[in-house]
N, C-alpha and C positions, 0 to 999 in steps of 0.2 A: 400610784400617784407619782408625780415627778418631784424633784427637789422643791421644797416650799419656799417661795419668794413672797415676803410680806410687803405688799405694795402700799406705799403712801405717795402723796404728790411729790415728785422730785423735779428739781429745777437746776439748770446750770447756774454757776456762781453769779454771772451778771444778771440773770433773771431774778435771783434771790436778793441781790444787793445792787440795784441800779446805781450807776455812778461810781462804783468802786474803782479805785485807781490801781492799775497793775502795769506799771511801766509807762512809757511815754507814747507808744505807737498805737494806732488804731488797729482793730481786728479786721480780717477779711469779711466778706458778706456772710459766710457760713461759720466763721470763727473756728475753722478746722483745717485739717490737712488737705482736704479736697478743694480748698481755695487755690492751691497751687495748680495751674493749668496742666492737664494731662494726667494727674495723679488719681488713681482709682482705688477704692477700698471696699471690702466686703467683710462682714462679721457673721458668724454663726455659732449658736450655742447648742450644747448637747446635754440632755437631762435623761437620767434613767428612771425606770418605773418605780423603783423603791426609794428614791430620794437620795441615794448615795452617790450617784454620778452627776456631776455638774462641771462641765468643762467646755472647750470650744476652740475655734480657730479664727484668727484675724489675718486677712490677706491685704497686702499693699502692693499695687503695681505702679512703678514709676511712669508707665505709659502703656496703652493697650498693645503697642507693638514691641513690648519688652524683649521678646525673643530675638529680635533682629537688631536691637539697639542697646548700646552700653551707655552708662551715665557715670560721671565722676562722683566719687563717694569718699568719705573719710570716717574714721571711728575713734572712739575714746572709751577706755575701760576705767571706770571710777572704782569698781571693785569686781574682781574676776570670778566670783563663785557662781558662774552661770555659763550659758552656752549661746553662741551665735555662730552657726555653721557658715562657711564661706568667708569668714573674717580674715583668714590668712591671705586669700586672693585679693580681697579689698585692700589690705595693708600692702601687699606686694605691688599691685598695679594702680591703686586708686580708682578702681572701676567696679561698678555694680552691674552684673549681667544676669539678674534673676529677679523674680518676685521676692518680696519680704514676707515671710510667714511668722506669726507670733502665736504661741500655744503654751501648753503646760509641759512640765519637765519630762514626763514619761512619753510625750507624743512627738518629740523631735524627729525620731526615725521615720514615723509614718508620714509626717509632713515633708520631710526630705524626699522620700519616695514619691509622694504625691506630685511634687514639682516635676520630677523626672517622668512620671507616668503621663502627666498632661502634655509635656513636650513630645514624648514618644507617640502619643495619639494624634498629634497635630503636625509634627514636623519631621517624621522619618521619611527616608527615601521610598521610592515605589517598591523596593524589595524588602522594606521593613527595617533597614539598617539605620542606625542613629549616627550620622557623620557630622556631629556638631559638638561644640563645647558649651557646657552649662555648669555653673557652680552654685547650687541652691543655698539660699540664705534663710535660715530658720533660727529664731530666738525663742527663749522660754523663760517662764517664771513658775514657781512651785505653787500648786493649788491643792496640796494633799490634806489640808485641814477640812475643807468643805467638799472635796471630791475624792472618790476612791480611784486613785491612779492605777491600781493593779488591774482594773478592768480593761485598760487600753482601748477606750471607746473611740478615740480619734483615728480615722482611717485615711489612706491616700485619697479616697474619693471625696472627702470633705475639702481637701485642698483643690482638687479638680473643680468642684462646684464653686469654690471661692474665686478661683481665677476666671471662670466663665462668667460669673455674675458680679464682679467688681464694677463699681460705678463711681461717678463723681457726686453722688447724693450726699447730704449731710451724714456724718458718721454716727451710728448708734453708740451710745455711751453707757457706762455703768456695768451691769452684769451681762455683758455680751462679748462674743468672740472669745479670743484667748483669755480675756479678763473675766470670764463668767464667774469663777469661784475665787477670785483673788481678794486679798485683804490689804488695806492700806492705812497706815498710821492708826492701827487699832480698830478701824471701822471697815465696813464692806467697801472694797475697792473695785478695780477693774480697768475698763477702757475709757480713755479720755483724750480730747483733742482741742487744739486752739491754734490761732494764727495771728500774725502781725503783718502789716503792710508798711514799708518804709520808703521814703523818697530816694530817688536815684537819678543819675545822669547816664544816658545811654552813650555808647561809643561814638555816635554821630553828634553828640552834644545836646540832644533833646532831653527834656525832662521826662522822667518815667517813674516807675515804682517797682519794687520787688516784694514778693511775699515769702515769709518764713513761717513754717507751720510745724507743729509737733503732734505726734500721736504717741501716747504712753500706754503701757500695760503695767499698772501700778499695784505692787504687792509687797510693800516694805514698811518698816517703821513702827513706832510706838505711839499710842494715843497722847501721852503727856508731852510729846515733842511736836505736835501739830501746830503750825502757825498758818494763819491766813492773812495775807497782806501785812505781815509783821505783827499781827495780834496773836498772843499766846492762847489761842482758842482751846487747844488740847489740854493745857495745864488747868484752865478754868473748868472745862468739862470734867476732867479727872477729879478735881477737888470737889465739885458738886456731886459727882457720882459716888464718891467715897462714903457718903452718908447713906447710900442705898446698897444694902448688903448684896442683893442679887446682881446689880450692875457692876459692883466692884469685883465680885467673884467671876463674872463673865469676862471682864477686862483682864483679870489676872490670868485666866485660862488662855486667852489669846497671847498675852505676853510670854507665858511659859512655852507655848507652841513656837513662837518666834525665836525664843532662845535656842531651840533645837534646829529649826530650819527657817532662817530669818525671812526669806521671801524673794526679793529682787525687784528690779524695775528695768524694763526695756523702753528706751526713748528713741523714736525714729523722727528725724527732722528732714523736711523736704523744702526746697526752695527753687524758684525760677531765676534767682540771681546767678550770673555766670561766675561760679567759683571753681578754682582748681582743687585737686585733692588735699593739698596742705591747708588751704583755706577752709575746706569742709571738715578737716580734723579739728581746726580751731572752733568752728561752729558747733561741732558735736561736744567739744569740751565745755562750752558755755552752758550746755544743758544742766551740768552739775550745779551751776549757780541757781537755776530755777528749783532744782530738787532740794538743795540745802535750805532755800528760803522756806519751803513747806515743812521741812523737818527730817530730811534724809541725811544720814551720816555715812553711808557706805559701810555698814557693819561687816564683820569678817565673813559671815555666811550669807551675805547678800550679793546677788549677781547684778551689778548696776552697769549696764552696757548700752552705749549710745552710738548711733550712727546718723550721718547726714548725707544726703545726696542732692544733686542739682540736676534739673531737667533742661538747663540752658544749652549745654553742649552735648550733641549726640554723636555717636561713633558706631561703626559696624561692630557687631558683637560676636558673630559666629565665624568659625574657621577651623580647619584641621589640615594636617599634612604640610606640604611645602607651600601651599598657597592659601591665602585668606581673602575671600571675596574678590578673587581675581587679581590679587596683589602678591608679588613675590616677597615672602616674609624675610628674605635675606637682603633685601634692599630697603634701607630705612626710608620711610615715606613721611613727609611732613603732614601734620594734621592742623588745620586752621581752627582756632578756638578763641573765645573771648574770656577775659577774667577781670574781676574787680581789682582795682588798685588796693594793695594792702592798707595803705594809709587812709582809705575811705571806708573801711569795713565796720566801723564801730556800731552803727545802727543795726546792722545785720547780727552782730554778736549780742547786742542787747535784746533784739527780737527773739533770738534763739532761747535765751534764758527766760524771758517773759512768757513765751508760748509754752515752754516746758512746764513752768510753774502753773499756769492757768489750766493746762491740760490735766494736771494732777487734781486740781480743785474740781474740775468738771467730772473726772472719774468718781471722786468722792461724793459729789452732790447728786449725781444721777444714779449711783448704785443704790440698790434696795436691800433691805434686811433679808438674809438668806438662812434657812435651816437646811443643812446638808448632811454630809457623811457622818454616820453614827449619831445623828440628831444634833450635831453641833450647830450653834446659832451665832451669827455675827451680825450685829446691828448696823444699820445705815447711820451715817452722820446725821445727827438730829438738826435738821435745817432750821426749825423754828428757834431753837436755842442759839444756834450759830448767828442767826439774824439779830436776835436780841443782843448778844455779846458785841457783835460788830457795830450795831447802831449806837451802843453805849460808848464804844471807843471813838466812833466818828463824831459823836457829840462832844467828847472831851477834846478831840483834835480841833474842832471848830472853835471851841471856847478858848483854847490856847492861841489859835491864830487870830483871835479877835474878831 
Protein backbone atom coordinates (compact mmCIF):
# COMPACT_ATOMS: atom_id res chain seq x y z
CA UNK A 1 0.00 0.00 0.00
CA UNK A 2 1.07 3.61 -0.44
CA UNK A 3 1.14 6.23 2.28
CA UNK A 4 -2.41 6.58 3.56
CA UNK A 5 -4.15 9.85 2.72
CA UNK A 6 -7.45 10.21 4.53
CA UNK A 7 -9.62 12.11 2.10
CA UNK A 8 -12.36 14.54 3.07
CA UNK A 9 -13.83 17.34 1.01
CA UNK A 10 -11.17 20.03 0.80
CA UNK A 11 -11.68 23.58 -0.38
CA UNK A 12 -9.56 26.64 -0.94
CA UNK A 13 -10.11 29.33 1.66
CA UNK A 14 -12.30 31.53 -0.56
CA UNK A 15 -14.50 28.53 -1.36
CA UNK A 16 -14.84 27.78 2.34
CA UNK A 17 -15.48 31.40 3.31
CA UNK A 18 -16.99 33.35 0.42
CA UNK A 19 -16.55 37.08 0.87
CA UNK A 20 -13.55 36.85 3.20
CA UNK A 21 -11.41 39.98 3.10
CA UNK A 22 -7.71 39.37 2.49
CA UNK A 23 -6.21 42.71 1.53
CA UNK A 24 -7.53 45.25 -0.94
CA UNK A 25 -6.72 43.80 -4.35
CA UNK A 26 -8.65 41.24 -6.44
CA UNK A 27 -7.24 37.85 -7.34
CA UNK A 28 -6.32 36.74 -10.84
CA UNK A 29 -8.66 34.33 -12.69
CA UNK A 30 -6.89 31.24 -11.33
CA UNK A 31 -5.85 32.86 -8.05
CA UNK A 32 -2.40 31.34 -8.50
CA UNK A 33 1.10 31.80 -9.79
CA UNK A 34 0.15 30.67 -13.30
CA UNK A 35 -1.91 33.87 -13.58
CA UNK A 36 1.41 35.55 -14.40
CA UNK A 37 1.72 35.28 -18.21
CA UNK A 38 4.40 32.82 -19.27
CA UNK A 39 4.89 31.15 -15.87
CA UNK A 40 4.53 27.35 -15.93
CA UNK A 41 4.26 24.89 -13.02
CA UNK A 42 4.29 21.14 -12.53
CA UNK A 43 3.88 19.10 -9.34
CA UNK A 44 4.48 15.41 -8.82
CA UNK A 45 4.19 13.26 -5.70
CA UNK A 46 6.10 10.08 -4.88
CA UNK A 47 4.69 7.40 -2.56
CA UNK A 48 6.31 4.11 -1.56
CA UNK A 49 4.59 0.75 -1.33
CA UNK A 50 4.98 0.47 2.46
CA UNK A 51 3.62 3.92 3.32
CA UNK A 52 6.95 5.25 4.56
CA UNK A 53 7.87 7.23 1.44
CA UNK A 54 5.86 10.39 0.78
CA UNK A 55 7.68 13.16 -1.04
CA UNK A 56 7.80 14.98 -4.37
CA UNK A 57 9.01 17.74 -6.66
CA UNK A 58 7.55 21.12 -7.66
CA UNK A 59 8.82 22.73 -10.87
CA UNK A 60 8.38 26.43 -11.70
CA UNK A 61 9.49 27.81 -15.06
CA UNK A 62 9.63 31.59 -15.55
CA UNK A 63 9.01 30.92 -19.24
CA UNK A 64 9.03 27.90 -21.58
CA UNK A 65 12.20 29.39 -23.17
CA UNK A 66 13.94 29.68 -19.80
CA UNK A 67 17.19 28.21 -21.17
CA UNK A 68 17.75 31.15 -23.51
CA UNK A 69 16.33 33.98 -21.41
CA UNK A 70 17.25 35.51 -18.09
CA UNK A 71 14.89 37.40 -15.79
CA UNK A 72 15.49 39.89 -13.04
CA UNK A 73 15.14 38.40 -9.56
CA UNK A 74 15.67 39.26 -5.90
CA UNK A 75 15.83 37.33 -2.63
CA UNK A 76 15.16 37.69 1.07
CA UNK A 77 16.31 35.41 3.90
CA UNK A 78 13.90 35.64 6.83
CA UNK A 79 15.73 32.80 8.58
CA UNK A 80 18.56 30.87 7.00
CA UNK A 81 18.28 27.28 8.26
CA UNK A 82 17.55 26.05 4.75
CA UNK A 83 18.88 25.82 1.22
CA UNK A 84 18.27 27.59 -2.07
CA UNK A 85 21.00 26.75 -4.54
CA UNK A 86 21.94 29.42 -7.04
CA UNK A 87 21.18 32.14 -4.51
CA UNK A 88 24.70 33.57 -4.63
CA UNK A 89 24.38 34.21 -8.36
CA UNK A 90 20.97 35.79 -7.93
CA UNK A 91 22.39 38.08 -5.25
CA UNK A 92 25.46 38.82 -7.40
CA UNK A 93 23.69 39.67 -10.66
CA UNK A 94 20.01 40.05 -9.83
CA UNK A 95 19.25 37.52 -12.55
CA UNK A 96 17.43 34.17 -12.63
CA UNK A 97 18.80 31.81 -15.30
CA UNK A 98 17.20 28.50 -14.27
CA UNK A 99 13.98 26.69 -13.48
CA UNK A 100 13.03 26.85 -9.80
CA UNK A 101 12.69 23.42 -8.20
CA UNK A 102 11.28 22.89 -4.70
CA UNK A 103 11.62 19.54 -2.95
CA UNK A 104 12.59 17.87 0.34
CA UNK A 105 15.85 18.42 2.21
CA UNK A 106 17.58 15.20 1.14
CA UNK A 107 16.62 15.65 -2.52
CA UNK A 108 18.40 18.89 -3.37
CA UNK A 109 21.32 17.11 -5.04
CA UNK A 110 19.14 14.96 -7.28
CA UNK A 111 17.10 17.98 -8.39
CA UNK A 112 20.24 20.04 -9.02
CA UNK A 113 21.52 17.21 -11.25
CA UNK A 114 18.12 16.93 -12.92
CA UNK A 115 18.26 20.51 -14.21
CA UNK A 116 21.71 19.89 -15.67
CA UNK A 117 20.63 16.57 -17.20
CA UNK A 118 17.64 18.18 -18.89
CA UNK A 119 19.83 20.94 -20.31
CA UNK A 120 22.44 18.43 -21.46
CA UNK A 121 19.80 16.34 -23.24
CA UNK A 122 18.38 19.31 -25.13
CA UNK A 123 21.10 21.93 -25.51
CA UNK A 124 24.51 20.32 -25.98
CA UNK A 125 26.53 20.88 -29.17
CA UNK A 126 26.59 18.24 -31.88
CA UNK A 127 29.72 16.77 -30.35
CA UNK A 128 27.98 16.42 -26.99
CA UNK A 129 29.79 19.26 -25.24
CA UNK A 130 27.96 21.67 -22.96
CA UNK A 131 29.21 25.12 -23.91
CA UNK A 132 26.78 27.15 -21.85
CA UNK A 133 26.22 28.67 -18.42
CA UNK A 134 23.52 27.43 -16.07
CA UNK A 135 23.14 27.93 -12.32
CA UNK A 136 20.38 25.60 -11.00
CA UNK A 137 17.96 27.01 -8.42
CA UNK A 138 16.69 24.37 -5.98
CA UNK A 139 14.96 25.01 -2.64
CA UNK A 140 13.93 22.60 0.09
CA UNK A 141 11.94 22.07 3.24
CA UNK A 142 12.17 19.11 5.65
CA UNK A 143 9.61 16.30 5.32
CA UNK A 144 11.21 13.70 7.59
CA UNK A 145 8.25 13.35 9.96
CA UNK A 146 6.01 11.76 7.31
CA UNK A 147 8.65 10.66 4.79
CA UNK A 148 11.62 8.31 5.08
CA UNK A 149 14.22 10.63 3.57
CA UNK A 150 16.93 7.98 3.78
CA UNK A 151 15.38 6.21 0.77
CA UNK A 152 16.41 9.06 -1.59
CA UNK A 153 13.42 8.43 -3.86
CA UNK A 154 13.59 11.70 -5.80
CA UNK A 155 15.71 11.28 -8.93
CA UNK A 156 16.98 13.64 -11.65
CA UNK A 157 14.38 12.08 -13.95
CA UNK A 158 11.59 13.55 -11.82
CA UNK A 159 12.96 17.00 -12.57
CA UNK A 160 13.27 16.23 -16.27
CA UNK A 161 9.62 15.15 -16.26
CA UNK A 162 8.61 18.30 -14.40
CA UNK A 163 10.35 20.62 -16.85
CA UNK A 164 8.84 18.79 -19.83
CA UNK A 165 5.29 18.83 -18.45
CA UNK A 166 5.08 22.23 -16.76
CA UNK A 167 1.98 24.16 -17.85
CA UNK A 168 -0.09 27.24 -17.08
CA UNK A 169 -2.97 25.16 -15.68
CA UNK A 170 -4.20 25.87 -12.15
CA UNK A 171 -1.66 24.55 -9.64
CA UNK A 172 -2.53 21.47 -7.61
CA UNK A 173 -2.39 22.31 -3.91
CA UNK A 174 -2.06 20.54 -0.59
CA UNK A 175 -0.31 17.14 -0.49
CA UNK A 176 1.38 17.54 -3.83
CA UNK A 177 4.80 18.25 -5.35
CA UNK A 178 7.57 19.11 -2.94
CA UNK A 179 4.85 19.80 -0.38
CA UNK A 180 3.57 16.20 -0.37
CA UNK A 181 4.59 15.39 3.22
CA UNK A 182 4.95 18.87 4.72
CA UNK A 183 3.39 20.09 7.99
CA UNK A 184 2.19 23.66 8.52
CA UNK A 185 1.08 25.35 11.77
CA UNK A 186 0.58 21.94 13.39
CA UNK A 187 -1.64 20.61 10.60
CA UNK A 188 -0.98 18.90 7.27
CA UNK A 189 0.61 21.50 5.01
CA UNK A 190 2.16 21.47 1.57
CA UNK A 191 1.81 23.44 -1.65
CA UNK A 192 -0.35 26.53 -2.00
CA UNK A 193 -0.68 29.47 -4.35
CA UNK A 194 -2.53 32.76 -4.77
CA UNK A 195 -2.41 35.93 -6.89
CA UNK A 196 -3.36 39.59 -6.89
CA UNK A 197 -4.01 42.05 -9.72
CA UNK A 198 -3.18 45.72 -9.11
CA UNK A 199 -3.88 48.81 -11.24
CA UNK A 200 -0.95 50.41 -13.04
CA UNK A 201 0.08 52.96 -15.65
CA UNK A 202 2.23 51.76 -18.56
CA UNK A 203 5.25 53.72 -19.77
CA UNK A 204 3.13 55.11 -22.64
CA UNK A 205 0.62 56.51 -20.14
CA UNK A 206 -2.09 53.93 -20.79
CA UNK A 207 -3.98 52.29 -17.95
CA UNK A 208 -2.95 48.68 -17.38
CA UNK A 209 -2.59 46.18 -14.54
CA UNK A 210 0.10 43.92 -13.12
CA UNK A 211 -0.18 40.53 -11.47
CA UNK A 212 1.74 39.51 -8.36
CA UNK A 213 1.48 35.85 -7.36
CA UNK A 214 2.95 33.51 -4.75
CA UNK A 215 3.61 29.79 -4.57
CA UNK A 216 4.56 28.40 -1.17
CA UNK A 217 5.90 25.14 0.17
CA UNK A 218 4.63 25.51 3.72
CA UNK A 219 6.23 23.40 6.44
CA UNK A 220 6.61 25.53 9.56
CA UNK A 221 4.94 26.71 12.74
CA UNK A 222 2.78 25.66 15.68
CA UNK A 223 -0.95 25.01 15.89
CA UNK A 224 -1.62 27.53 18.65
CA UNK A 225 -0.08 30.35 16.60
CA UNK A 226 -2.30 29.94 13.53
CA UNK A 227 -4.31 33.03 12.57
CA UNK A 228 -6.70 33.33 9.63
CA UNK A 229 -7.54 36.88 8.55
CA UNK A 230 -6.54 38.04 12.03
CA UNK A 231 -8.70 35.51 13.88
CA UNK A 232 -6.79 33.33 16.43
CA UNK A 233 -8.12 30.09 14.94
CA UNK A 234 -5.19 28.00 16.16
CA UNK A 235 -5.55 29.08 19.77
CA UNK A 236 -9.26 28.32 19.70
CA UNK A 237 -8.75 24.88 18.14
CA UNK A 238 -5.93 24.08 20.56
CA UNK A 239 -8.11 24.98 23.54
CA UNK A 240 -10.97 22.87 22.23
CA UNK A 241 -8.69 19.91 21.46
CA UNK A 242 -7.09 20.02 24.91
CA UNK A 243 -10.26 18.31 26.18
CA UNK A 244 -9.61 15.37 23.81
CA UNK A 245 -6.71 13.30 25.09
CA UNK A 246 -5.92 11.68 21.73
CA UNK A 247 -5.93 14.98 19.82
CA UNK A 248 -3.86 16.72 22.49
CA UNK A 249 -1.30 13.90 22.45
CA UNK A 250 -1.04 13.98 18.64
CA UNK A 251 -0.58 17.77 18.64
CA UNK A 252 2.14 17.51 21.26
CA UNK A 253 4.00 14.87 19.20
CA UNK A 254 4.09 17.25 16.24
CA UNK A 255 5.27 20.13 18.45
CA UNK A 256 8.03 17.91 19.86
CA UNK A 257 9.14 17.01 16.32
CA UNK A 258 9.14 20.68 15.35
CA UNK A 259 11.37 21.48 18.33
CA UNK A 260 14.02 19.23 16.78
CA UNK A 261 13.63 20.21 13.10
CA UNK A 262 11.22 23.11 12.85
CA UNK A 263 10.37 22.81 9.19
CA UNK A 264 10.76 25.81 6.88
CA UNK A 265 8.88 27.63 4.14
CA UNK A 266 9.91 28.53 0.62
CA UNK A 267 7.96 31.37 -0.99
CA UNK A 268 8.34 32.11 -4.70
CA UNK A 269 6.82 35.34 -5.99
CA UNK A 270 6.28 35.99 -9.69
CA UNK A 271 5.10 39.17 -11.38
CA UNK A 272 4.76 40.73 -14.80
CA UNK A 273 5.42 44.17 -13.36
CA UNK A 274 8.70 45.62 -14.70
CA UNK A 275 10.77 45.56 -11.53
CA UNK A 276 14.55 45.76 -11.29
CA UNK A 277 16.47 43.47 -8.90
CA UNK A 278 16.43 45.81 -5.90
CA UNK A 279 12.68 46.28 -6.27
CA UNK A 280 12.31 42.50 -6.46
CA UNK A 281 14.31 42.16 -3.24
CA UNK A 282 11.80 44.50 -1.66
CA UNK A 283 8.92 42.44 -3.05
CA UNK A 284 10.44 39.24 -1.65
CA UNK A 285 10.86 40.89 1.74
CA UNK A 286 7.14 41.67 1.91
CA UNK A 287 6.33 37.96 1.79
CA UNK A 288 7.40 37.96 5.43
CA UNK A 289 4.40 40.17 6.18
CA UNK A 290 2.05 37.53 4.81
CA UNK A 291 3.83 34.74 6.69
CA UNK A 292 3.72 36.58 10.01
CA UNK A 293 -0.02 37.23 9.66
CA UNK A 294 -0.62 33.47 9.49
CA UNK A 295 1.64 32.74 12.45
CA UNK A 296 5.21 32.26 11.24
CA UNK A 297 7.99 33.61 13.44
CA UNK A 298 11.09 32.47 11.59
CA UNK A 299 12.22 30.17 14.38
CA UNK A 300 15.90 29.29 14.70
CA UNK A 301 15.74 25.91 12.92
CA UNK A 302 13.33 27.08 10.23
CA UNK A 303 14.56 27.88 6.73
CA UNK A 304 12.37 30.76 5.57
CA UNK A 305 13.68 31.79 2.16
CA UNK A 306 11.80 33.95 -0.31
CA UNK A 307 12.55 34.94 -3.88
CA UNK A 308 10.78 37.08 -6.45
CA UNK A 309 11.23 37.31 -10.20
CA UNK A 310 9.72 39.44 -12.96
CA UNK A 311 8.92 38.27 -16.48
CA UNK A 312 8.71 41.82 -17.84
CA UNK A 313 12.35 42.29 -18.90
CA UNK A 314 14.06 39.50 -20.80
CA UNK A 315 17.78 39.26 -21.55
CA UNK A 316 20.07 36.71 -23.23
CA UNK A 317 21.01 34.10 -20.65
CA UNK A 318 23.72 31.90 -22.15
CA UNK A 319 27.34 32.61 -22.98
CA UNK A 320 30.86 31.31 -22.50
CA UNK A 321 34.40 32.36 -23.34
CA UNK A 322 35.14 35.82 -24.75
CA UNK A 323 31.82 36.28 -26.50
CA UNK A 324 28.26 36.06 -25.29
CA UNK A 325 25.59 35.66 -27.93
CA UNK A 326 27.77 37.40 -30.48
CA UNK A 327 28.70 40.29 -28.17
CA UNK A 328 32.20 41.18 -27.04
CA UNK A 329 32.00 40.83 -23.27
CA UNK A 330 34.82 43.36 -22.80
CA UNK A 331 32.73 46.11 -24.37
CA UNK A 332 30.00 47.26 -22.03
CA UNK A 333 26.73 47.13 -23.92
CA UNK A 334 23.63 49.00 -22.81
CA UNK A 335 20.47 46.97 -22.25
CA UNK A 336 17.09 48.68 -22.56
CA UNK A 337 14.64 47.89 -19.76
CA UNK A 338 11.61 49.30 -18.03
CA UNK A 339 11.14 49.62 -14.30
CA UNK A 340 8.40 50.83 -12.02
CA UNK A 341 9.02 54.13 -10.24
CA UNK A 342 9.89 53.33 -6.63
CA UNK A 343 7.42 55.92 -5.36
CA UNK A 344 4.53 54.01 -7.00
CA UNK A 345 5.34 50.48 -5.80
CA UNK A 346 3.04 50.32 -2.75
CA UNK A 347 0.24 48.25 -4.30
CA UNK A 348 2.76 45.69 -5.55
CA UNK A 349 4.26 45.39 -2.06
CA UNK A 350 0.82 44.90 -0.54
CA UNK A 351 -0.04 42.33 -3.19
CA UNK A 352 3.11 40.32 -2.38
CA UNK A 353 2.18 40.08 1.31
CA UNK A 354 -1.47 39.30 0.59
CA UNK A 355 -0.71 36.63 -2.02
CA UNK A 356 1.83 34.93 0.27
CA UNK A 357 -0.66 34.92 3.14
CA UNK A 358 -3.47 33.40 1.09
CA UNK A 359 -1.15 30.86 -0.54
CA UNK A 360 -0.41 29.46 2.92
CA UNK A 361 -4.12 29.29 3.72
CA UNK A 362 -4.74 27.41 0.48
CA UNK A 363 -1.96 24.94 1.29
CA UNK A 364 -3.61 24.26 4.66
CA UNK A 365 -7.16 24.11 3.34
CA UNK A 366 -6.39 21.78 0.43
CA UNK A 367 -4.06 19.42 2.32
CA UNK A 368 -5.49 16.09 3.46
CA UNK A 369 -4.82 14.06 6.59
CA UNK A 370 -1.82 11.77 6.03
CA UNK A 371 -0.51 8.65 7.76
CA UNK A 372 3.12 8.24 6.74
CA UNK A 373 6.57 7.23 7.98
CA UNK A 374 6.47 4.92 11.03
CA UNK A 375 2.66 5.21 11.05
CA UNK A 376 2.78 8.85 12.10
CA UNK A 377 -0.41 10.76 11.45
CA UNK A 378 -0.90 14.46 10.80
CA UNK A 379 -4.45 15.73 10.62
CA UNK A 380 -5.72 18.18 8.05
CA UNK A 381 -7.01 21.54 9.21
CA UNK A 382 -10.66 20.86 10.27
CA UNK A 383 -12.47 23.04 7.75
CA UNK A 384 -15.93 22.67 9.29
CA UNK A 385 -14.66 23.96 12.63
CA UNK A 386 -12.68 26.73 10.95
CA UNK A 387 -15.80 27.83 9.10
CA UNK A 388 -17.79 27.92 12.33
CA UNK A 389 -15.11 29.97 14.14
CA UNK A 390 -14.73 32.43 11.29
CA UNK A 391 -18.48 32.92 10.90
CA UNK A 392 -18.79 33.69 14.60
CA UNK A 393 -16.05 36.31 14.34
CA UNK A 394 -17.59 37.77 11.18
CA UNK A 395 -20.91 38.06 12.99
CA UNK A 396 -19.20 39.89 15.85
CA UNK A 397 -17.46 42.22 13.42
CA UNK A 398 -20.73 43.06 11.67
CA UNK A 399 -22.44 43.81 14.96
CA UNK A 400 -19.61 46.14 15.98
CA UNK A 401 -19.78 47.93 12.63
CA UNK A 402 -23.50 48.42 13.10
